[in-house]
FITOR-383596 format. One record per atom (N, C-alpha, C): x, y, z; residue in three letters. Coordinates in steps of 0.02 Angstrom, whole numbers, plus 50000, padded with zeros to 5 digits. Layout:
// FITOR-383596
XYZALA
...
//
This chain:
// FITOR-383596
489475030350245UNK
490125033050260UNK
490515034150195UNK
490775040250184UNK
491085041950121UNK
491705037550107UNK
492105036450160UNK
492705032350152UNK
492535025450125UNK
492025022350157UNK
491855015450137UNK
491575015250066UNK
491165020150048UNK
490875020149981UNK
491415021049928UNK
491925025149943UNK
492485025949896UNK
492875019449889UNK
492995016149945UNK
493365009849943UNK
492965004549905UNK
492315004249917UNK
491884999449883UNK
491885000649808UNK
491835007049788UNK
491865008749717UNK
492545006949687UNK
493075008049726UNK
493745006649703UNK
493884999249693UNK
493504995049729UNK
493604987849724UNK
493104984349678UNK
492714988249642UNK
492184985349600UNK
492454980249550UNK
493014981949518UNK
493284977449466UNK
493534970849497UNK
493864971349554UNK
494094965349588UNK
493494961149611UNK
492994964549637UNK
492404961049662UNK
492044957449606UNK
491944960849549UNK
491564957749494UNK
491974952149461UNK
492634952949462UNK
493054947949429UNK
493174941749472UNK
493284942749536UNK
493484937149580UNK
492934935049628UNK
492694939649669UNK
492234937949722UNK
491564935549695UNK
491334938449640UNK
490694936249611UNK
490754929049586UNK
491354927249562UNK
491464920349539UNK
491494915549598UNK
491784917849654UNK
491784913849715UNK
491064912349736UNK
490654917549734UNK
489944916649754UNK
489594911749707UNK
489744912249642UNK
489434907649593UNK
489634900349605UNK
490284899449620UNK
490534892649634UNK
490184889749696UNK
490134893749748UNK
489814891249809UNK
489084889449798UNK
488744893249755UNK
488044891749739UNK
487974885349698UNK
488504883449662UNK
488464877549618UNK
488584870949655UNK
488794871449718UNK
488924865349757UNK
488374864249809UNK
488194858049817UNK
487684856249867UNK
488014853649931UNK
488664852049926UNK
489034849849986UNK
489744852449983UNK
490074852450041UNK
490764854750045UNK
491234848850036UNK
491644849049983UNK
492114843649971UNK
492764846449943UNK
493234842049927UNK
493894844149902UNK
493844847849836UNK
493384845849794UNK
493304849249729UNK
493114856549739UNK
492694857949789UNK
492494864849804UNK
493104868949824UNK
493514866349868UNK
494114869849890UNK
494614870849833UNK
494654865749789UNK
495104866349731UNK
494894872049686UNK
494234872649675UNK
493984878049631UNK
494084884949663UNK
493974885249729UNK
494084891549765UNK
494824893749760UNK
495264888849770UNK
495984890249767UNK
496174892849698UNK
495904889749646UNK
496044891849577UNK
495804898949565UNK
495214900649590UNK
494944907449581UNK
495374912649617UNK
495604910949677UNK
496024915649714UNK
496694916849679UNK
496984911549652UNK
497614912149615UNK
497514916549554UNK
496964915549518UNK
496804919549459UNK
496674926849478UNK
496474928049540UNK
496344934749565UNK
496954938149594UNK
497554935449578UNK
498194938349599UNK
498314938149674UNK
497994933349708UNK
498134932449779UNK
498794928849789UNK
499024925349737UNK
499664921649742UNK
499544914449761UNK
499974910049736UNK
499884902849747UNK
499934900949821UNK
500484902849853UNK
500584900949923UNK
500034903749968UNK
499854910049957UNK
499334913149998UNK
498654910049986UNK
498504908449924UNK
497864905149907UNK
497814898349941UNK
498364894749941UNK
498384888149974UNK
498274888850049UNK
498584893950079UNK
498504894950151UNK
497784896850168UNK
497494901150127UNK
496794903250140UNK
496334897250137UNK
496424892950088UNK
495994886950082UNK
496114882050139UNK
496734881650162UNK
496884877350219UNK
496544879950283UNK
496564886550292UNK
496224889650349UNK
495474888650345UNK
495214889150283UNK
494494888050273UNK
494294880950292UNK
494684876050271UNK
494544869050288UNK
494524868050364UNK
495024871050398UNK
495054870450471UNK
494444873550503UNK
494244879450479UNK
493674883050508UNK
493024879150495UNK
492964876450435UNK
492364872550418UNK
492294866450464UNK
492874863150474UNK
492874857250517UNK
492724859050590UNK
493054864250613UNK
492974866450683UNK
492254868550698UNK
491954872250651UNK
491274874850662UNK
490724870050639UNK
490924864450609UNK
490434859650586UNK
489994862250530UNK
490284866350486UNK
489904869350432UNK
489764864150377UNK
489134863850356UNK
488934859150304UNK
488694862750241UNK
488444868750249UNK
488154872550193UNK
488694876550157UNK
488814875250092UNK
489334878850054UNK
489244886450055UNK
488624888850058UNK
488504896050056UNK
488814899650117UNK
488904895950172UNK
489174899050232UNK
489934900450226UNK
490254897250177UNK
490964898350166UNK
491104905550145UNK
490624908750113UNK
490694915650091UNK
490874920250150UNK
490494919650204UNK
490624923650264UNK
491274921750298UNK
491424915250299UNK
492044912950330UNK
492654915750292UNK
492604915850226UNK
493144918350185UNK
493274925750199UNK
492744929650206UNK
492814936750223UNK
493184937750289UNK
493004933750339UNK
493324934250405UNK
494064932450402UNK
494224927150365UNK
494924924850359UNK
495354930150325UNK
495084933150271UNK
495464938350236UNK
495574944450281UNK
495074946350319UNK
495144952050365UNK
495674950550418UNK
495694944350442UNK
496194942350492UNK
496904942550463UNK
496984940050402UNK
497644939950370UNK
497904947050360UNK
497444951650342UNK
497634958450325UNK
497704963050386UNK
497514960750443UNK
497494965150502UNK
498184966750530UNK
498244972450564UNK
498844973950602UNK
499304979150572UNK
499514983950613UNK
500044988850598UNK
499924992850534UNK
499304994750521UNK
499154998450460UNK
499195006050470UNK
499255008350533UNK
499285015550544UNK
500005018050542UNK
500095024350522UNK
500755027350521UNK
500985028850593UNK
501625027750606UNK
501915029250671UNK
502325035750665UNK
502005041350682UNK
502315047950674UNK
502225052050738UNK
502455049250793UNK
502335052550857UNK
502875057650876UNK
503475057150846UNK
504005061950862UNK
503945068250819UNK
504285073450841UNK
504275079750803UNK
504995082150793UNK
505255081850731UNK
504895079250673UNK
504955071650666UNK
504485068750629UNK
504535061850606UNK
504725062050533UNK
504945056350508UNK
505165056250438UNK
504845050550400UNK
504615052050339UNK
504315046950296UNK
504715046750231UNK
505015040950218UNK
505405039950157UNK
504975035850109UNK
504845038650050UNK
504415035350002UNK
504825032749944UNK
504785026149932UNK
505175022849880UNK
504705019449830UNK
504975017749772UNK
504575014449721UNK
504855015849652UNK
504725011449604UNK
504985012349537UNK
504605018049502UNK
504915020849450UNK
504595026149412UNK
503955023549378UNK
503445027749379UNK
502825026049344UNK
502275023149387UNK
502405022249451UNK
501895019249495UNK
501445024449528UNK
501595030849516UNK
501215036149548UNK
501515038449614UNK
502165037649620UNK
502505039149684UNK
502455046549704UNK
502645050949657UNK
502645058049673UNK
501935060649686UNK
501455058449647UNK
500755060349657UNK
500515057849726UNK
500715051749743UNK
500515048949808UNK
500805053049865UNK
501425055249858UNK
501735059449909UNK
501335065949918UNK
501125068949862UNK
500715074949865UNK
500055073849901UNK
499735068249887UNK
499105066549920UNK
499205065149994UNK
499765061850010UNK
499925060450080UNK
500075066850118UNK
500415071550085UNK
500555078050116UNK
499895081550132UNK
499435081350085UNK
498785084550096UNK
498405081450154UNK
498435074850158UNK
498095071250213UNK
498415073050281UNK
499075073250284UNK
499415074950346UNK
499265082250366UNK
499245086650317UNK
499075093650330UNK
498365094250359UNK
497905090450331UNK
497215090450355UNK
497155087550425UNK
497645083450444UNK
497675080650512UNK
498005085550561UNK
498175091550536UNK
498465096650579UNK
499215096550584UNK
499555092750540UNK
500275092350543UNK
500605097150494UNK
501165100050516UNK
501555104350472UNK
502045099950434UNK
501995100150368UNK
502365095450326UNK
502875099050283UNK
503465095950275UNK
503965098450227UNK
504145092850180UNK
504165094350116UNK
504325089350065UNK
505055089950045UNK
505375084150038UNK
506075083950015UNK
506085080949945UNK
506265084949896UNK
506275082649826UNK
506925079049811UNK
506995073049839UNK
507635069349834UNK
507655064549774UNK
507125064749731UNK
507185061149668UNK
507505066049619UNK
508145067049626UNK
508515071949585UNK
508715069149517UNK
508565062849506UNK
508735059549443UNK
508295062149386UNK
507665064049404UNK
507195066449353UNK
506985073649370UNK
507105078249325UNK
506885085149336UNK
506135085449342UNK
505785081249304UNK
505055081249305UNK
504795079549374UNK
505145075249411UNK
504925073349478UNK
504955079249525UNK
505485083349519UNK
505555089349561UNK
505005094349545UNK
504875095449480UNK
504355100149459UNK
503665097749482UNK
503545091349475UNK
502895088549494UNK
502785089149570UNK
503315087849608UNK
503245088249681UNK
503125095549703UNK
503425100249666UNK
503315107349682UNK
502585109249671UNK
502285106549619UNK
501565107749607UNK
501145105149664UNK
501315099049687UNK
500945096049743UNK
501065099749808UNK
501655102549817UNK
501795106449877UNK
501325112549880UNK
501245115949823UNK
500805121649820UNK
500075119649831UNK
499885113949800UNK
499195111649805UNK
499015109649877UNK
499495106549912UNK
499355104149979UNK
499535109150034UNK
499885114550014UNK
500085119550064UNK
500685117450105UNK
501075112750079UNK
501675110550115UNK
502295114450092UNK
502785114950136UNK
503435117850116UNK
503815112650074UNK
504305114950036UNK
504705110349996UNK
505435112449998UNK
505885107550000UNK
506605108649993UNK
506825104949930UNK
507145108649885UNK
507365105549822UNK
508055108149804UNK
508415104049765UNK
509055105949736UNK
508975105349660UNK
509505106549624UNK
509485105749551UNK
509485098349531UNK
509265097049470UNK
509285090249443UNK
510005087649446UNK
510075081349467UNK
510725078249470UNK
511095079349536UNK
510785083149582UNK
511095084349647UNK
511105078049689UNK
511495078049742UNK
511535072349788UNK
510885071849828UNK
510505066349822UNK
509875065649858UNK
509965066249934UNK
510515063549960UNK
510635063850033UNK
510705071050056UNK
510985075350013UNK
511065082450030UNK
510375085850035UNK
509925083849991UNK
509245086549992UNK
508905084550058UNK
508985078250077UNK
508685075850140UNK
508985079650200UNK
509635080650198UNK
509965084350253UNK
509675091350259UNK
509605094850203UNK
509335101650204UNK
508595101750226UNK
508225096650206UNK
507515096250225UNK
507445095150300UNK
507875090850328UNK
507865089650401UNK
508045096050439UNK
508565099550414UNK
508765105850445UNK
508205110950443UNK
507865111350386UNK
507295116050379UNK
506715114050424UNK
506605107550431UNK
506065105050474UNK
506185107050546UNK
506805106450568UNK
506985108350637UNK
506895115850647UNK
507125119750598UNK
507085127050604UNK
506365129650601UNK
505945126250562UNK
505255128550552UNK
504755124950597UNK
505005120650641UNK
504575117050688UNK
504055112650652UNK
504295109050601UNK
503845104750562UNK
503725098050598UNK
503155095050582UNK
502985088550612UNK
503245082650572UNK
503225083250506UNK
503405077550463UNK
503835079850405UNK
504385076150393UNK
504795077050332UNK
504605071350285UNK
504325073150228UNK
504065068250180UNK
504525068250119UNK
504885062550109UNK
505435062450061UNK
505285058249999UNK
505345061449941UNK
505325057849877UNK
506025054949863UNK
506055049249831UNK
506705046249814UNK
506685043549742UNK
507275042449714UNK
507315039849645UNK
507105032549643UNK
506815030449586UNK
506565023649581UNK
506935019449531UNK
507585018549542UNK
507995014949494UNK
508125007849516UNK
507615003749516UNK
507684996849540UNK
508124992749493UNK
508154994749429UNK
508554990849382UNK
509304991349399UNK
509484996349438UNK
510184996949460UNK
510184996449537UNK
510124990249561UNK
510034989249633UNK
510634991749674UNK
511234991049646UNK
511834993249682UNK
511795000849695UNK
511615004449643UNK
511555011749649UNK
511005013549699UNK
510445010049695UNK
509875011349740UNK
510075009849813UNK
510415004349823UNK
510635002649891UNK
511105007949919UNK
511575010149877UNK
512055015249899UNK
511695021749917UNK
511225023549875UNK
510845029749886UNK
510435029449950UNK
510075023849959UNK
509665023150019UNK
510095022650082UNK
510675019450075UNK
511135018950132UNK
511355025950154UNK
511545030150106UNK
511765037050121UNK
511195041050153UNK
510595040350125UNK
510015043950151UNK
509865041750223UNK
509855035250234UNK
509715032750301UNK
510255034750352UNK
510875035150328UNK
511415037250372UNK
511315044550394UNK
511115048750347UNK
510965055850363UNK
510395056350413UNK
509865052450401UNK
509285052550445UNK
509475050250516UNK
509855044850520UNK
510065042150585UNK
510505047050623UNK
510915050750586UNK
511365055550618UNK
510995061850641UNK
510555064350598UNK
510215070750611UNK
509575070050653UNK
509255064250646UNK
508635062950684UNK
508665056050716UNK
509135054950762UNK
509255048250789UNK
508665045150826UNK
508245049250854UNK
507685046650894UNK
507005047650860UNK
507015049550797UNK
506385051050762UNK
506035044650739UNK
505375044850739UNK
504985039450707UNK
505115039850632UNK
505205033950601UNK
505355033750530UNK
504925028450496UNK
504585030550443UNK
504215025850401UNK
504555025450333UNK
504645019350308UNK
504895018450239UNK
504335015050201UNK
504005018850158UNK
503405016550123UNK
503555015250050UNK
503345009350027UNK
503435007349957UNK
502785008549919UNK
502815012449865UNK
502235013649822UNK
502225008449766UNK
501655005049760UNK
501574999849709UNK
500945001349667UNK
500974999649603UNK
500415000449557UNK
500014993949557UNK
499394994149582UNK
498984988149589UNK
498834984949521UNK
498844988849467UNK
498664986049402UNK
499194981249375UNK
499794981249406UNK
500324976749382UNK
500294969849414UNK
499824968849461UNK
499714962149489UNK
500334959249523UNK
500494953049505UNK
501044949649539UNK
501724952949527UNK
501784956949474UNK
502394960649463UNK
502524965549520UNK
501984968249548UNK
502044972749605UNK
502304968949666UNK
502094962749674UNK
502334958649729UNK
503084957449721UNK
503304956249659UNK
504014955249645UNK
504414961549661UNK
504134967449644UNK
504464973749661UNK
504544974449737UNK
504014972549772UNK
504044972949846UNK
504594968449874UNK
504674962549845UNK
505214958049866UNK
505894961149854UNK
505984964349796UNK
506624967449779UNK
506784973249827UNK
506284977449840UNK
506404983149884UNK
506514980949956UNK
506184975549975UNK
506274972950043UNK
506994970550052UNK
507304968349998UNK
507994966050001UNK
508494971750010UNK
508304977849990UNK
508774983449993UNK
508624988550048UNK
508034988150078UNK
507874992950132UNK
507344989950179UNK
507304992650239UNK
506834990050290UNK
506154993350282UNK
505744990550239UNK
505084993350227UNK
504634992750288UNK
504264998150302UNK
503774997850357UNK
503054997350332UNK
502964998450267UNK
502284998050241UNK
502254999050166UNK
501664997850138UNK
501544998450067UNK
500965003350055UNK
501025007350002UNK
500455011249977UNK
500285008549908UNK
499675006249900UNK
499465003149838UNK
499045008049798UNK
499295010149740UNK
498945014949698UNK
498525011549644UNK
498065015349615UNK
497675013249557UNK
497255007049570UNK
497035006249632UNK
496625000449650UNK
495955000649614UNK
495725006649598UNK
495085007349564UNK
495115005449491UNK
495715004849463UNK
495785003449392UNK
495954996249375UNK
495874991749423UNK
496094984949412UNK
495644979749445UNK
495684973649419UNK
495344967949451UNK
495834964049493UNK
496434966849504UNK
496974963249537UNK
497074965449610UNK
496524967349642UNK
496564969449712UNK
496794964049759UNK
496794957849736UNK
497024952249777UNK
497754952649797UNK
498144956949763UNK
498854957449781UNK
498954960549850UNK
498444964049874UNK
498474966649943UNK
498604960949992UNK
498234955449982UNK
498284949650025UNK
498964946250016UNK
499174945649954UNK
499814942449939UNK
500404946149970UNK
500404952749966UNK
500944956849994UNK
500974955950069UNK
500404956350102UNK
500384955850175UNK
500594948950199UNK
500334943750166UNK
500454936950190UNK
501154934350172UNK
501364935550109UNK
502004932650086UNK
502604936650111UNK
502514943250118UNK
503084947550135UNK
503054950250206UNK
502474949850237UNK
502394952450305UNK
502434960050308UNK
502284963250252UNK
502294970650250UNK
501574973150251UNK
501384977250300UNK
500694979650302UNK
500554984750248UNK
499944984550221UNK
499704989750175UNK
499444995450218UNK
499705001550208UNK
499525007250251UNK
499035011950217UNK
499065012550150UNK
498595016750113UNK
498425013350047UNK
497835014950021UNK
497645012749954UNK
497385018749916UNK
497565019049852UNK
497315024349808UNK
496715021849770UNK
496145025249777UNK
495525022849746UNK
495225028149699UNK
495655032449670UNK
495405037549624UNK
495935042749611UNK
495745047749570UNK
496215052849548UNK
496205059149592UNK
495685060049633UNK
495625066149673UNK
496135066249729UNK
496275072249755UNK
496785073149807UNK
496605069349871UNK
495955068249883UNK
495745064749945UNK
495595057349933UNK
495825054749875UNK
495685047749859UNK
496215042949883UNK
496695045449923UNK
497175041049957UNK
496875039450025UNK
496695033150035UNK
496315031250095UNK
496735026850142UNK
496705028150208UNK
497045023650255UNK
496765016650248UNK
497205011750251UNK
496975004850242UNK
496685002050307UNK
496114998950302UNK
495794995650359UNK
495574988650336UNK
495834983550369UNK
495724976650346UNK
494984974650347UNK
494624976650399UNK
493914974850403UNK
493514978250348UNK
493664984650336UNK
493304988350284UNK
493464985550215UNK
494104983650204UNK
494304980750140UNK
493924974250126UNK
493914969850176UNK
493564963450168UNK
492814964450158UNK
492534969050197UNK
491814970450191UNK
491644973250122UNK
492064977850097UNK
491944980850031UNK
491964975549976UNK
492394970649984UNK
492434965149935UNK
491834960449938UNK
491624958949998UNK
491124953550007UNK
490414955950018UNK
490314962350032UNK
489634964750044UNK
489204963749982UNK
488644960449991UNK
488204958949934UNK
487794964949916UNK
487694965849851UNK
487284971549827UNK
486564970549849UNK
486204976149852UNK
485514975849876UNK
485064971549832UNK
485244971149768UNK
484804967249723UNK
484974959849723UNK
485464957749765UNK
485634950549769UNK
485194947049819UNK
//
């Protein structure tokens, strides 16, 4: 399956850095004891799973081992895969049943936000949806120009104003255009100025007020784009954005370029925010819907030569 092979390739660095070491540790023990769990916990923390989440995973492992009467350390490998899949499961699909629905994409500059919006537009178009892009990151002229390129590439309509315009006005015009053109999804870019939280809060409040007024019954997704290569810093960004807006999901970019794929688990467990898409390459179709079972399998599936 092409999707799974892309995901598996995208997780190679995480797998070789973290999961291969887990396998080595399990092979070095002849019995299951506290030292084994301590080493596993340390490896998970080093793999950017986070301290609290790593402790919870090891606690769940202990309970499962005791409940199932497991004596062989090698069997922990499979148990760990199941536990991670369970932690990551739930609410990973987009909820876009109304016409139009609205997707608000947030994130700091430099995480690949505008590119991700372009890839998401292409995916929605391929699913048969008519998409309109709202270039509401008016703080950077480059963001507007970049989104226009992606609009042409994906075949989506775009609504834009001049640099420095009111982002809420752009959203208003995009919603009006979506209604007039019978569009399925309004996909909105926003400015990523987390260093000025007051300004960001005010901006998002205005945008949400426009959406609530113009599309009161529409399905709305607020998706946070995070750069997987930044590890725990991405988790901290998620915490900050969660404080200023009601996030419905996370899109994790650049997963193929890092050994820090463990932050997927940390984000889901510590913040309760589901991961909805992962970026596993540079191509337009490399934005993949997140599936917990496939993610865990891609991490833990042993190579044929093992």
